[in-house]
N, C-alpha and C positions, 0 to 999 in steps of 0.2 A: 504494500500500500504506500509506504513512504517512498520507495523507489519510484513509484508511479508519479507521486507528487513532485519529486526532484526532477524526474524526466520531463514533466510538463513545464516546469519552470525553465529548464534548459531549452526546451523547444520554443517556448515563448521568447526567451532572450535571443535565441538564434534568429527567429523571425523578425524581431525588432531591429537587431543589428543588420540583418540582411536588407530590410527595407531602407534603413538609414544609409547603408552602403550603396544601394542602388540609386537613391536620390542624390547622394553626394559624389559618387565616382563611377557609376555605371554598374552593369549587371555582373561583370566579372569580379569587381571589388566587393559587391554585396554578397556574392556566392562564396568568395574566399573568407570573408568576415564571418558569415553564418557557419561555414564549415569549421572555422577555428573555434567558435563558441561551442559547437557540438563536441569537438575533440576535447577541449578543456573540461566541459561538463562531464563527459564520459570518464576521463581520467580522475576527476574529482569524486565522482560516484564510486569508482573502484577503490579509491583511497579511503573514503568513508566506510565502505562495506568491509574492508579489511580491518579498520579500526574497531568497528562494531563487533565483528566476529572474534576479536582478540580479548574481549571481556567475558568472564564467566564467574558464576558464584555457585556455591553448594552449601546448603544448610545441613550440617551434620548433627549428631547427637549432642556433642559438647561444645561445638564451635561453628563459626562461619568461615568458609574459605573463599577468598576473592582472588582470582587470577586475572592478569592483564599483561599486555605487551605484544607488539608485533614482532620486533626483532629480538628484544630482550624480555623474557618472561619474568614476571614478578608475582609471587604468591604471598598473600597476607592471610594469617590465621588469627581470628579474633575469638577468644573464648567468650561464651555468652555471659558468664559471671563478671567479666571485666568491662562490659559495655556500660557507659554512664547514661547515654541517651541516643536515640535514633532520630535523625532529622530527614525530612523529605523536602527537597528544593527543586525549583523549576525556573530556569532563566527564560528570557523572551523567545529564544529559538526553540527551546524544549516545549514551551507552552504552545507555540505555533504548531508543533507536531504532536501535541498531547502526550508529552513524555515527562519524566521526572527522574531525579537522582536521589537515591537513598544514601545518606552519609552516617557512618557509625563513629561515635565519639567515645574515646576511652581516656583513662588517666595519662596514658603515654602521649607525649607531645608529638612523636614521630608517626603516630597512627594516622593513616590517611585512607582508611578503608571506605570505599564508596562503590556504589553500583549505579552507573549512569545508564540512561537509555531505556528505562523501564516505562511501560505504559502507566498512567496515573493510578489505575485500579490495582495493578500488580505492585506498584510502589507502596501504596497504602496497605496492602495485604502483608508485604514483607516487613514494613515498619511495625505493624500491629503484632505480627508473629514474633519478631525479634524482641520487641519490648516485653511481651508476655513471657517468653522463654528466659530473657535476661533477668526479669524480676524473680522468676521462680528459682533460677540458679543463684542469684545474689542472696535470696532469702535462705537458701540451703547452706550458705557458707558459714 
């Protein structure tokens, strides 16, 4: 669905650039400009797709594992009992695509466990589940 939206934006941008090129420098210039926009859009879509596929998370019995990275993989393991609070944020681009980021806060300053690119409903579900499990684990300490 989101690939379709990005493809539509790229096609519209190519059409606008092509029409502008035709009116400014002729049909060849408009065609070259439109082709350049399509190529850049396809490359950008491929880059975004790889970045999206590089994120993963797994809710295990005692902790949450967050993996990320295209060239260099990084894995963060956050024990449920160490979570202080779970936050859901959405910037303007995420809101445009109905996405959100779940951010986990712990006492460690270096902890940057986050799960970006979740749909809003899934982000709320993950937040609620992590908060409930975290409270249960913290109460058991």
